[in-house]
C-alpha positions in Angstrom: 11.8 111.7 300.3 9.4 114.6 300.1 10.8 117.9 301.6 8.4 119.7 304.0 8.4 123.5 303.2 9.3 125.7 306.2 8.6 129.4 306.7 11.8 131.0 305.3 11.9 134.2 307.4 10.5 135.3 310.8 10.6 139.1 311.2 10.3 140.4 314.8 8.1 143.5 314.7 9.9 146.2 316.7 6.7 148.4 316.7 7.6 150.4 319.8 7.4 154.0 320.6 11.1 154.6 321.2 14.4 153.3 319.7 15.5 152.4 323.2 12.6 149.9 323.6 12.9 148.6 320.0 16.6 147.8 320.3 16.5 146.4 323.8 13.6 144.1 323.1 14.8 143.1 319.7 18.2 142.1 320.9 16.9 140.3 324.0 14.4 138.3 321.8 17.2 137.3 319.4 19.4 136.1 322.3 16.6 134.1 323.7 15.8 132.5 320.3 19.5 131.5 319.9 19.3 129.5 323.2 16.0 127.9 322.1 16.7 127.2 318.4 20.5 127.7 317.8 22.6 130.6 316.6 22.7 129.3 313.0 18.9 129.1 312.9 18.5 132.7 314.2 21.1 134.1 311.8 19.5 132.4 308.8 15.8 132.7 309.7 15.2 135.6 312.0 15.2 139.3 311.1 13.6 142.4 312.5 10.9 144.7 311.1 11.4 148.4 311.9 8.5 150.8 311.2 8.7 154.0 309.3 8.3 156.2 312.4 11.7 155.0 313.7 13.3 155.5 310.3 11.9 159.0 309.7 14.2 161.8 310.8 17.5 160.9 312.6 18.0 157.2 312.5 19.3 155.6 315.7 22.6 153.9 314.8 22.1 151.3 317.5 19.8 149.5 315.0 22.9 148.6 313.1 23.5 145.9 315.7 20.9 143.8 314.0 22.6 143.5 310.6 26.0 143.3 312.4 24.7 140.2 314.2 23.6 138.6 311.0 19.9 139.5 311.2 18.2 140.9 308.1 16.3 144.2 308.4 12.9 144.7 307.0 12.2 148.5 306.7 8.4 148.8 306.8 8.4 152.2 305.1 5.0 151.7 303.4 6.1 153.9 300.5 3.3 155.2 298.3 5.3 157.6 296.1 6.5 157.5 292.6 9.8 155.6 292.2 12.0 158.7 291.9 10.8 160.0 295.4 10.8 156.5 296.8 14.3 155.8 295.6 15.5 158.9 297.6 13.7 157.7 300.7 15.3 154.3 300.4 18.8 155.7 299.7 18.5 158.0 302.7 17.7 155.0 305.0 20.5 152.9 303.6 23.1 155.6 304.3 22.5 155.0 308.0 21.2 151.4 308.2 21.7 148.4 305.9 18.2 147.1 304.9 17.2 144.0 303.0 13.4 144.5 302.5 11.2 147.5 302.0 7.5 147.9 301.6 5.9 149.7 298.7 2.2 150.0 297.9 0.9 147.5 295.4 -1.7 150.2 294.6 1.0 152.0 292.6 0.6 149.5 289.8 2.9 147.1 288.1 4.7 149.8 286.0 5.8 151.8 289.0 6.6 148.7 291.1 8.8 147.6 288.2 10.7 150.9 288.4 11.2 150.2 292.1 12.5 146.7 291.7 14.9 147.8 289.0 16.2 150.8 291.0 16.7 149.4 294.5 20.3 148.5 295.4 21.5 145.0 295.1 20.4 142.9 298.1 17.3 145.0 298.8 13.9 143.3 298.0 10.6 145.1 297.3 7.6 143.7 299.3 4.3 145.0 298.1 1.7 145.8 300.8 -2.0 145.4 299.9 -5.1 146.1 302.0 -3.7 146.8 305.5 -5.0 144.5 308.2 -6.1 147.4 310.2 -8.8 148.3 307.6 -12.1 146.6 308.3 -13.3 144.3 305.5 -16.4 146.4 304.8 -14.2 149.4 304.2 -12.0 147.4 301.8 -15.1 146.5 299.8 -16.1 150.2 299.7 -12.7 151.3 298.6 -12.4 148.7 295.8 -15.8 148.9 294.2 -17.5 146.1 296.2 -14.9 143.4 295.4 -14.5 140.7 298.0 -11.4 140.8 300.2 -10.0 137.8 298.4 -10.6 139.4 295.0 -8.8 142.6 296.2 -5.8 140.7 297.5 -5.7 138.4 294.5 -5.7 141.4 292.1 -3.1 143.4 294.1 -0.9 140.2 294.3 -1.0 139.8 290.6 0.0 143.5 290.2 3.0 142.9 292.6 4.0 139.8 290.6 3.9 141.7 287.3 6.1 144.4 288.9 8.7 141.7 289.9 8.3 142.2 293.6 9.8 139.7 295.9 6.7 139.2 298.1 3.2 140.5 298.9 1.7 141.2 302.3 -1.5 139.5 303.2 -3.3 137.9 306.2 -3.2 134.2 306.5 -6.9 133.7 305.9 -6.4 134.8 302.3 -4.2 131.7 301.7 -7.3 129.6 301.8 -8.1 130.9 298.3 -6.5 128.7 295.7 -6.1 131.6 293.3 -4.0 133.6 295.8 -1.9 130.5 296.8 -1.1 129.9 293.1 0.4 133.3 292.3 4.1 132.6 292.0 5.2 135.3 294.4 6.3 134.9 298.0 3.7 135.5 300.7 4.4 137.6 303.8 1.8 137.1 306.5 1.1 139.6 309.2 -1.7 140.1 311.8 -1.0 136.7 313.4 -2.4 136.1 316.9 -1.9 133.2 319.3 -5.3 134.1 320.8 -7.4 135.6 317.9 -9.5 137.6 320.4 -6.4 139.5 321.3 -6.6 141.6 318.1 -5.5 144.9 319.5 -5.7 147.6 316.8 -5.9 145.0 314.0 -9.3 144.5 312.4 -8.3 141.4 310.5 -6.2 138.8 312.2 -5.2 135.2 311.6 -5.1 132.6 314.4 -1.7 131.0 314.8 -3.3 127.5 314.9 -5.0 128.2 311.6 -1.9 129.5 310.0 0.0 126.4 311.1 -2.3 124.4 308.8 -1.4 126.7 305.9 2.3 127.2 306.6 3.5 125.3 303.5 2.1 128.3 301.5 3.9 130.9 303.7 7.3 132.4 303.0 7.7 135.2 305.5 5.9 136.0 308.8 5.8 139.0 311.0 5.9 138.2 314.7 3.8 140.8 316.5 5.6 143.1 318.9 3.2 141.9 321.7 5.1 138.6 321.6 8.7 139.8 321.1 9.2 140.4 324.8 7.4 137.2 325.9 9.7 134.1 325.8 6.8 131.7 326.2 4.8 133.3 323.4 7.9 133.3 321.2 8.5 129.6 321.7 4.9 128.8 320.9 4.9 131.0 317.9 8.1 129.5 316.3 7.2 126.0 317.2 3.8 126.2 315.5 5.3 127.3 312.2 8.4 125.1 312.0 
């Protein structure tokens, strides 16, 4: 019997201005999902994404409630430094908050990415971010010598693979390109919208319905903070990708 691949991890984006709001909304969403999909499902499949602004300076120890409850922590630090500086940044965060994933720029190249993947503590995985979804496509072309967006993501994904990264960040639309789908690295999709006209500050988004057609190529997804506090949206989001 053929097994149908499921999305492996859903990370709730706690992209809020204060730690109070991030912790409160994150824990409430997790409790809701436990009633909808079971405790085991949430502990195995649901984590939280915490942005660098909440992990710079004093780190609120209330965020420890997430790993204590069995939910993995994705530290979206977007590190663009050499591995020696980056290692100090990561170690500082880990002193206060156990993390499982950290974002590092694919633009650093495979050699430096390899230094990261060798130096991070056991149980921490490097996720390479590519061309941010807030960057308009025309600007991506200008920044990368006129290459198409698919070409840019493909090349950066290959760099991430060569650097032994766990995953690469991209928008779901890029998975329509066979070259990108075929790179043997996990794919983390961000910028997903239930209603694609509701793009907010994102310049490049993926409609949830479109991503549902491509979910067999998706390993991780980020659930936008605009849905984390909305039970109806959370149910629709998870149901579409399971």
